[in-house]
C-alpha positions as CSV (number, residue, x, y, z in Angstrom):
1,M,-0.1,0.3,0.1
2,R,3.0,2.5,0.6
3,K,4.2,1.8,-3.0
4,L,0.7,2.6,-4.3
5,L,0.3,5.9,-2.2
6,Q,3.5,6.8,-3.7
7,L,2.0,7.2,-7.2
8,L,-0.9,9.5,-5.9
9,P,-0.1,13.4,-6.4
10,Q,1.1,14.6,-2.9
11,G,-1.6,16.4,-1.3
12,C,-4.5,15.7,-3.3
13,F,-6.1,13.0,-1.3
14,A,-6.5,12.6,2.5
15,H,-6.6,8.8,3.8
16,T,-7.8,7.3,6.7
17,Q,-7.2,3.4,7.3
18,Q,-9.6,0.9,8.1
19,P,-9.0,-2.6,8.6
20,A,-9.6,-4.9,5.8
21,P,-12.5,-7.5,6.0
22,S,-11.3,-10.8,7.0
23,L,-12.4,-14.3,5.6
24,P,-16.0,-15.5,6.8
25,K,-15.7,-18.3,9.4
26,Q,-18.7,-20.3,8.2
27,K,-17.5,-23.0,6.1
28,V,-19.1,-22.5,2.4
29,E,-21.0,-25.6,1.2
30,D,-20.5,-27.3,-2.1
31,C,-22.4,-26.0,-5.2
32,R,-23.8,-29.7,-5.7
33,A,-25.3,-29.7,-2.0
34,R,-26.0,-26.2,-1.6
35,T,-29.8,-24.7,-1.9
36,L,-30.3,-20.8,-1.8
37,P,-31.8,-20.3,1.5
38,P,-34.8,-17.5,0.8
39,G,-34.3,-14.0,2.4
40,K,-31.6,-15.3,4.8
41,E,-29.8,-12.2,4.6
42,V,-29.5,-8.8,2.7
43,W,-25.8,-8.1,1.5
44,T,-24.6,-4.5,1.8
45,A,-21.0,-3.7,0.4
46,P,-18.2,-4.2,2.8
47,P,-16.1,-1.0,4.1
48,S,-13.3,-0.2,1.5
49,P,-10.2,-1.5,2.8
50,C,-8.5,1.6,1.6
51,G,-10.5,3.8,4.4
52,S,-12.3,6.9,3.0
53,W,-11.0,9.5,0.8
54,G,-11.8,13.1,1.2
55,P,-10.7,16.0,-1.0
56,M,-8.1,18.2,0.1
57,I,-7.2,21.3,-2.1
58,P,-3.9,22.7,-1.6
59,E,-3.2,26.2,-1.5
60,G,-2.9,28.1,-4.8
61,S,-3.9,25.0,-7.0
62,V,-7.2,26.3,-7.9
63,P,-6.1,27.9,-11.0
64,A,-4.3,24.9,-12.1
65,M,-7.4,22.5,-11.4
66,L,-9.7,25.2,-13.4
67,G,-7.1,24.8,-16.3
68,F,-7.1,21.1,-16.4
69,L,-10.8,20.9,-16.1
70,L,-11.0,23.5,-19.3
71,L,-8.6,21.5,-21.2
72,L,-10.6,18.3,-20.4
73,L,-13.5,20.0,-21.6
74,L,-12.2,20.9,-24.7
75,L,-10.6,17.5,-25.5
76,C,-14.1,16.1,-24.8
77,V,-15.7,18.6,-26.9
78,G,-13.1,17.7,-29.8
79,V,-13.7,13.8,-29.8
80,W,-17.3,14.3,-29.7
81,G,-16.9,16.6,-32.8
82,R,-15.0,14.0,-34.6
83,K,-17.3,11.2,-34.0
84,A,-17.1,8.3,-36.7
85,D,-19.4,8.6,-39.5
86,V,-21.0,5.3,-39.5
87,L,-24.6,6.1,-39.5
88,S,-26.5,8.0,-41.9
89,S,-28.6,9.4,-39.6
90,S,-29.0,10.2,-35.7
91,G,-30.6,7.2,-33.7
92,S,-29.6,3.7,-34.0
93,Q,-29.0,0.9,-36.7
94,L,-29.5,-2.7,-36.6
95,F,-26.4,-4.9,-37.9
96,C,-27.4,-8.6,-38.6
97,K,-27.6,-11.2,-41.2
98,P,-30.9,-11.7,-42.7
99,S,-32.6,-14.3,-40.9
100,A,-36.3,-15.0,-40.0
101,L,-35.5,-14.1,-36.1
102,A,-34.0,-11.0,-37.5
103,A,-37.1,-10.0,-39.6
104,H,-39.2,-10.8,-36.3
105,L,-37.1,-8.6,-34.0
106,E,-37.4,-5.7,-36.7
107,T,-41.2,-6.2,-37.0
108,R,-41.6,-6.7,-33.0
109,C,-39.1,-5.1,-31.1
110,R,-39.3,-1.4,-32.0
111,S,-37.0,0.0,-29.5
112,L,-34.1,-1.3,-31.2
113,K,-34.4,1.6,-33.7
114,G,-36.2,4.2,-31.1
115,F,-33.0,5.6,-29.4
116,C,-33.8,8.8,-27.9
117,E,-30.6,10.6,-26.9
118,A,-30.1,12.2,-23.6
119,S,-30.1,16.2,-23.3
120,W,-27.2,18.4,-24.3
121,P,-24.8,18.0,-21.4
122,W,-24.7,14.4,-21.5
123,R,-24.8,14.2,-25.5
124,A,-22.0,16.8,-25.9
125,L,-19.7,15.2,-22.9
126,P,-19.9,11.4,-23.3
127,F,-17.3,10.9,-20.9
128,L,-19.9,12.5,-18.2
129,Q,-22.0,9.6,-19.4
130,T,-19.2,7.3,-18.7
131,L,-18.5,8.7,-15.3
132,A,-22.1,8.8,-14.1
133,S,-22.8,5.1,-15.4
134,G,-19.6,3.8,-14.0
135,M,-19.1,5.9,-10.7
136,G,-22.7,7.4,-10.1
137,P,-24.5,6.1,-6.9
138,L,-26.4,2.6,-6.8
139,D,-29.9,2.4,-7.0
140,S,-31.3,2.9,-3.8
141,G,-34.4,0.2,-4.7
142,V,-32.1,-2.7,-5.1
143,H,-30.8,-4.9,-2.4
144,F,-28.9,-7.9,-2.6
145,V,-28.7,-11.3,-0.9
146,R,-25.2,-12.9,-1.0
147,T,-24.5,-16.6,-1.7
148,Y,-20.9,-17.7,-1.6
149,L,-20.2,-20.7,-3.8
150,Q,-17.3,-22.6,-3.4
151,L,-15.6,-24.1,-6.4
152,R,-13.7,-27.4,-7.4
153,D,-10.4,-25.8,-6.6
154,G,-11.5,-24.4,-3.4
155,G,-11.5,-21.2,-4.7
156,L,-14.9,-18.7,-3.8
157,V,-17.1,-16.6,-5.9
158,A,-20.2,-14.7,-4.9
159,L,-23.6,-14.5,-6.1
160,D,-25.6,-11.5,-5.4
161,W,-29.3,-12.3,-5.8
162,A,-31.3,-8.8,-6.4
163,V,-34.3,-7.9,-4.3
164,G,-36.0,-4.8,-3.8
165,P,-39.3,-3.0,-3.0
166,A,-40.3,-2.5,-6.4
167,P,-43.6,-4.2,-7.3
168,Q,-42.7,-7.0,-9.5
169,K,-45.0,-8.5,-12.1
170,R,-44.2,-12.0,-12.8
171,R,-43.5,-13.3,-16.5
172,P,-43.1,-17.0,-16.2
173,T,-41.9,-18.2,-19.7
174,S,-40.9,-21.6,-19.4
175,R,-43.1,-24.6,-18.8
176,S,-42.3,-24.8,-15.2
177,G,-43.9,-21.6,-14.5
178,C,-40.8,-20.3,-12.8
179,A,-39.8,-16.6,-13.3
180,P,-37.1,-16.3,-15.8
181,L,-33.3,-15.7,-14.4
182,L,-31.3,-12.9,-15.4
183,L,-27.3,-13.3,-14.8
184,L,-25.4,-10.3,-14.9
185,V,-21.5,-10.3,-15.5
186,P,-20.0,-6.9,-14.5
187,N,-17.0,-5.7,-15.9
188,S,-13.7,-7.5,-15.6
189,F,-12.5,-5.1,-12.8
190,G,-14.9,-6.1,-10.6
191,K,-16.8,-2.9,-9.9
192,V,-20.8,-3.0,-9.5
193,T,-22.1,0.0,-11.4
194,R,-24.7,2.2,-11.7
195,N,-25.4,0.6,-14.9
196,I,-25.6,-2.8,-13.3
197,S,-27.8,-1.6,-10.5
198,K,-30.5,0.2,-12.8
199,L,-30.6,-3.2,-14.8
200,C,-31.3,-5.1,-11.7
201,H,-34.0,-2.5,-10.7
202,L,-35.7,-2.9,-14.3
203,A,-35.5,-6.3,-14.3
204,L,-37.2,-6.9,-11.1
205,R,-40.1,-5.0,-12.0
206,H,-40.6,-6.9,-15.4
207,G,-40.7,-10.2,-13.2
208,Y,-37.0,-11.3,-13.7
209,C,-35.0,-12.9,-10.9
210,P,-31.5,-11.2,-11.3
211,V,-28.2,-12.5,-9.8
212,V,-24.9,-10.6,-10.2
213,F,-21.9,-12.8,-10.8
214,N,-18.7,-11.7,-8.7
215,R,-15.4,-13.0,-9.5
216,R,-12.7,-14.1,-6.7
217,G,-11.7,-11.5,-4.8
218,Q,-13.8,-8.9,-6.3
219,N,-16.7,-6.7,-5.0
220,G,-16.2,-7.9,-1.3
221,C,-15.8,-11.5,-2.4
222,P,-12.7,-13.2,-0.2
223,L,-9.8,-14.7,-1.8
224,S,-9.3,-18.2,-0.6
225,T,-6.5,-19.4,-2.9
226,A,-4.0,-17.4,-4.7
227,A,-5.3,-17.5,-7.7
228,L,-7.3,-14.9,-10.0
229,Q,-9.6,-15.4,-13.1
230,P,-8.1,-14.7,-16.2
231,Y,-9.8,-12.4,-18.6
232,G,-11.5,-14.9,-20.7
233,H,-11.5,-18.3,-18.9
234,P,-15.0,-19.5,-18.3
235,G,-14.4,-22.1,-15.7
236,D,-15.8,-20.1,-12.6
237,L,-18.7,-19.0,-14.6
238,Q,-19.6,-22.6,-15.8
239,E,-19.8,-23.8,-12.2
240,A,-22.0,-20.7,-11.3
241,V,-24.6,-21.4,-14.1
242,Q,-24.6,-25.2,-13.0
243,Y,-25.4,-24.1,-9.4
244,I,-27.8,-21.2,-10.3
245,R,-30.0,-23.6,-12.6
246,S,-30.0,-26.1,-9.7
247,C,-31.4,-23.5,-7.6
248,C,-34.2,-22.7,-10.0
249,P,-34.8,-25.7,-12.2
250,G,-36.7,-25.4,-15.3
251,A,-36.4,-21.5,-15.4
252,L,-35.4,-19.8,-18.6
253,L,-32.1,-18.3,-17.9
254,F,-30.5,-14.7,-19.8
255,A,-27.4,-13.2,-19.5
256,V,-25.8,-9.9,-19.6
257,G,-22.2,-8.9,-19.7
258,E,-21.0,-5.4,-19.2
259,S,-18.0,-3.9,-20.7
260,S,-14.9,-6.2,-20.4
261,G,-17.8,-8.4,-18.5
262,A,-19.0,-9.3,-22.0
263,G,-15.6,-10.7,-23.0
264,L,-16.0,-13.5,-20.1
265,L,-20.1,-14.0,-21.1
266,L,-18.9,-14.4,-24.9
267,S,-16.2,-16.8,-23.9
268,Y,-18.6,-19.0,-21.8
269,L,-20.9,-19.0,-24.7
270,G,-18.4,-20.0,-27.3
271,E,-16.9,-22.8,-25.3
272,C,-20.3,-24.1,-24.0
273,G,-22.1,-24.0,-27.5
274,S,-25.4,-25.6,-27.3
275,S,-24.8,-26.5,-23.7
276,S,-24.8,-23.0,-22.2
277,H,-28.4,-23.5,-20.9
278,V,-28.4,-19.4,-21.9
279,T,-31.7,-18.6,-23.6
280,A,-30.6,-15.3,-25.1
281,A,-27.9,-13.0,-24.0
282,G,-26.9,-9.3,-24.4
283,C,-23.8,-7.3,-24.4
284,I,-23.5,-3.5,-23.4
285,S,-20.6,-1.7,-24.8
286,P,-18.4,-4.7,-25.4
287,I,-14.7,-4.7,-26.0
288,F,-14.4,-7.3,-28.9
289,G,-10.7,-6.9,-29.2
290,P,-9.1,-6.9,-25.4
291,R,-5.6,-7.7,-26.2
292,E,-5.4,-4.7,-28.8
293,W,-7.1,-2.6,-26.0
294,F,-4.6,-3.5,-23.3
295,E,-1.7,-2.9,-25.9
296,A,-3.0,0.5,-27.2
297,G,-4.2,1.6,-24.2
298,C,-7.5,3.5,-23.4
299,P,-7.6,7.4,-22.8
300,W,-5.6,8.8,-20.2
301,L,-8.3,9.5,-17.7
302,W,-9.7,6.2,-18.1
303,R,-6.3,4.5,-17.8
304,Q,-5.3,6.3,-14.8
305,L,-8.8,5.3,-13.1
306,L,-8.7,1.8,-14.0
307,L,-5.0,1.5,-12.9
308,L,-5.7,3.1,-9.4
309,Y,-8.7,0.9,-9.1
310,Q,-7.0,-1.8,-9.8
311,K,-4.2,-1.2,-7.5
312,V,-6.5,-0.2,-4.7
313,W,-7.9,-3.5,-5.0
314,L,-5.3,-5.8,-5.2
315,S,-3.4,-4.4,-2.0
316,R,-6.2,-6.2,0.0
317,F,-4.5,-9.4,-1.0
318,A,-0.8,-8.2,-1.2
319,T,0.3,-10.6,1.7
320,M,-1.4,-14.0,0.0
321,L,-0.8,-13.1,-3.7
322,G,2.9,-11.7,-3.0
323,E,4.1,-15.4,-2.7
324,V,3.6,-16.4,-6.0
325,L,3.4,-13.0,-8.0
326,P,5.6,-10.2,-8.4
327,L,3.5,-7.4,-7.0
328,Q,6.5,-5.2,-7.0
329,E,6.1,-5.1,-11.2
330,F,2.3,-4.8,-10.3
331,F,2.0,-1.8,-8.4
332,G,4.9,-0.3,-10.2
333,G,3.2,-0.7,-13.6
334,Q,1.9,2.3,-15.5
335,S,-0.2,0.7,-18.2
336,L,-3.1,-1.9,-18.3
337,R,-0.9,-4.4,-20.1
338,A,1.7,-4.3,-17.3
339,L,-0.8,-5.1,-14.6
340,E,-2.1,-8.0,-16.7
341,E,1.0,-9.3,-17.7
342,A,2.2,-9.5,-13.9
343,L,-0.9,-11.0,-12.6
344,F,-1.4,-13.9,-15.5
345,C,1.8,-14.2,-17.8
346,Q,4.3,-15.6,-15.2
347,T,4.3,-18.9,-16.7
348,Q,3.3,-18.3,-20.3
349,S,3.8,-15.7,-22.9
350,W,1.2,-12.8,-23.9
351,D,0.7,-14.4,-27.2
352,S,-0.4,-17.7,-25.4
353,Y,-2.7,-16.0,-22.7
354,W,-4.5,-14.3,-25.3
355,E,-5.1,-17.5,-27.4
356,R,-6.7,-18.8,-24.4
357,N,-8.7,-15.9,-23.3
358,D,-9.6,-14.0,-26.5
359,P,-13.7,-13.6,-26.1
360,L,-13.9,-14.4,-29.7
361,R,-11.7,-17.7,-30.2
362,D,-14.7,-19.9,-30.4
363,V,-17.4,-17.1,-31.7
364,D,-18.4,-19.8,-34.1
365,E,-19.9,-22.2,-31.7
366,V,-22.2,-19.7,-30.0
367,A,-25.6,-21.1,-30.3
368,V,-27.9,-18.5,-28.8
369,P,-29.3,-14.9,-30.3
370,V,-26.7,-12.2,-28.7
371,L,-27.8,-8.3,-28.9
372,C,-24.4,-6.0,-28.6
373,I,-25.3,-2.5,-28.0
374,C,-22.5,-0.2,-28.7
375,S,-22.1,3.8,-29.4
376,Q,-20.3,5.6,-32.0
377,D,-18.8,8.0,-29.1
378,D,-17.7,5.3,-26.7
379,P,-14.4,7.1,-25.2
380,V,-13.2,3.7,-23.9
381,S,-13.6,1.4,-26.8
382,G,-12.5,3.8,-29.4
383,D,-13.5,4.4,-32.9
384,P,-16.2,1.5,-33.7
385,R,-14.7,1.2,-37.3
386,G,-11.6,0.0,-36.2
387,T,-13.0,-1.6,-33.0
388,L,-16.3,-3.6,-33.8
389,P,-16.3,-6.8,-35.9
390,F,-19.1,-6.0,-38.5
391,E,-18.2,-9.2,-40.6
392,L,-19.3,-11.1,-37.5
393,F,-22.8,-9.7,-37.4
394,E,-23.2,-9.7,-41.1
395,T,-22.6,-13.5,-41.2
396,N,-23.5,-15.0,-38.3
397,P,-27.3,-15.1,-37.7
398,Y,-26.8,-15.5,-33.9
399,F,-25.4,-11.8,-33.4
400,F,-27.1,-9.0,-33.7
401,L,-25.5,-5.2,-33.4
402,V,-27.4,-1.8,-32.3
403,L,-25.1,0.7,-33.2
404,T,-26.1,4.4,-31.7
405,Q,-25.3,7.8,-32.4
406,G,-24.7,8.5,-28.6
407,G,-24.7,6.7,-25.6
408,S,-20.9,6.7,-24.6
409,H,-19.5,3.6,-22.7
410,C,-22.4,1.8,-20.7
411,G,-24.2,4.9,-20.6
412,F,-27.2,5.0,-22.8
413,F,-29.3,7.5,-20.5
414,K,-32.6,8.4,-21.8
415,D,-32.8,12.0,-20.0
416,G,-30.2,12.3,-17.2
417,L,-28.5,10.6,-14.2
418,C,-32.0,9.5,-12.6
419,S,-33.4,8.6,-15.7
420,A,-33.9,4.7,-16.8
421,F,-31.3,3.4,-19.4
422,W,-32.3,2.8,-23.2
423,S,-30.0,-0.1,-23.5
424,H,-31.7,-2.1,-20.4
425,E,-35.4,-1.6,-22.1
426,V,-33.9,-2.8,-25.4
427,L,-32.4,-5.9,-23.9
428,L,-35.5,-6.7,-21.8
429,E,-37.5,-6.3,-25.0
430,F,-35.2,-8.4,-26.9
431,F,-35.5,-11.2,-24.6
432,R,-39.0,-11.1,-24.5
433,T,-39.4,-10.9,-28.4
434,T,-36.8,-14.0,-28.9
435,V,-39.0,-16.1,-26.5
436,D,-42.0,-15.2,-28.7
437,F,-40.2,-16.3,-31.8
438,L,-39.1,-19.3,-30.1
439,L,-42.5,-20.4,-28.9
440,T,-44.0,-19.9,-32.2
441,E,-41.4,-21.9,-33.8
442,D,-41.9,-24.7,-31.1
443,E,-45.5,-24.7,-32.0
444,S,-45.1,-24.9,-35.8
445,Q,-42.5,-27.7,-35.3
446,G,-44.7,-29.6,-33.4
447,Q,-47.4,-29.3,-36.1
448,A,-45.0,-30.2,-38.6
449,R,-43.9,-33.3,-36.9
450,K,-47.3,-34.6,-36.4
451,R,-47.5,-34.2,-40.2
452,G,-44.2,-36.0,-40.6
453,A,-42.0,-33.3,-42.0
454,R,-38.5,-32.6,-40.7
455,P,-38.7,-29.4,-38.0
456,E,-35.9,-26.8,-38.7
457,L,-35.1,-23.4,-36.9
458,K,-35.9,-20.6,-39.3
459,V,-33.5,-18.7,-37.6
460,T,-30.5,-20.1,-39.7
461,Q,-32.2,-20.0,-43.2
462,G,-29.9,-18.5,-45.5
463,V,-27.0,-19.9,-44.0
464,S,-24.9,-21.7,-46.8
465,G,-25.0,-25.4,-45.7
466,S,-22.5,-24.9,-43.0
467,R,-24.6,-25.0,-40.0
468,Q,-27.3,-27.6,-39.5
469,E,-30.1,-27.6,-36.5
470,S,-31.6,-30.3,-34.2
471,W,-34.6,-29.8,-32.9
472,S,-35.5,-30.1,-29.1
473,P,-38.5,-32.4,-28.7
474,P,-41.6,-31.0,-26.6
475,D,-41.2,-33.1,-23.5
476,I,-37.8,-31.1,-22.8
477,P,-39.1,-28.5,-20.0
478,D,-36.5,-25.7,-21.5
479,I,-38.1,-25.0,-24.8
480,C,-35.4,-22.6,-25.7
481,S,-32.5,-24.5,-25.8
482,W,-30.6,-24.2,-29.1
483,Q,-29.0,-27.2,-30.2
484,R,-26.6,-27.5,-33.2
485,S,-24.5,-30.2,-34.6
486,Y,-20.8,-29.2,-34.3
487,T,-18.9,-29.3,-38.0
488,R,-15.0,-28.2,-36.7
């Protein structure tokens, strides 16, 4: 921590030390025998191990601070004025391969093209939207019941089940009559943002049961082993999905990944293929090329914030990880790549690391509809012409891209900070429309089966003979399992 504090400007912060939270004494049960105790306790975020930080303005620094803010304002306005000219008009545009599902979405999911930009301050300064969605206050109407899940190697992950006073209208969409589950994967840095909490609130109001996946050591989850989760390694998420399904058997499962957390979700969907147990998925401001993002680096402001957040977070586990990792290199690193290499590239090269963790390495095996929402003025991901894989959306019938004129990185406010997020409404409508399409297909295929015809999924019509679909029999409870024969 002393080395970390040396990286901060002198006199800019006052620090009050608080003791770090210790590991829970209660033994965590195995996921195969554990069941979720209803309403056992309401989880609240533990106090920060680094204490409270209060602003202190040194004497004579006001002009310098005003000059810095003015320069930052001019830079942001300049970036906004040079936005990529991808869309022909304001609003949003859908990129996808023509298919029966795509036609159904364009007809029934009207919010896909109904993007309404926020008011001028948010629209003119996209960095404000990013700051507000990432560091703004959490939704006060949502609380979490936490469950710790012990993994096969002894590690721990935390599952936060969202509960709240908002009126819920149950929308049972499976044959079992259970409320649908919504699995949320936060960014890879582990911070539960306002974006996530607002999505939980809206999902509760629409009858979903939201649950947030927290990686090892992140968001107050104890670190029981000297091992962290790599960027795109889906092993921990696989075990979490198995446990969630055992808690709510028969319920439909949807998943949403935020920012860099979408990389973990895409890795899971690609590695598991048709066995992912996910009905449909969504990604908000995903980073499709994380290696290039780590190497090139994001803009200076975001890089400094992420570096500071990473170092403060890992300082909690310096004693445990210091025995196996070169923490001196980590705390002295001045780039996101240096931090990632210090944590995960001690026994392998940088190239080998991304061969195993690139979120698009198995993208051809994804077998569920995935909606990605991105913005042209994203200050974190960069120019969409160089960062978005448009070819993927134009050739793969399972991937859909909504590209908006504004919205920043995980912003997409409808009006202001207290308003709803347009991206959340789009995702929930996308899930509902997809389920309606699958129900219609299931009924038509059942009638075709009675007539002796061979059932097929219309979502892949138009694919040039490279993919074949197999139909789920009607006696399987999960009607929305996308089955596919692999042709590697």
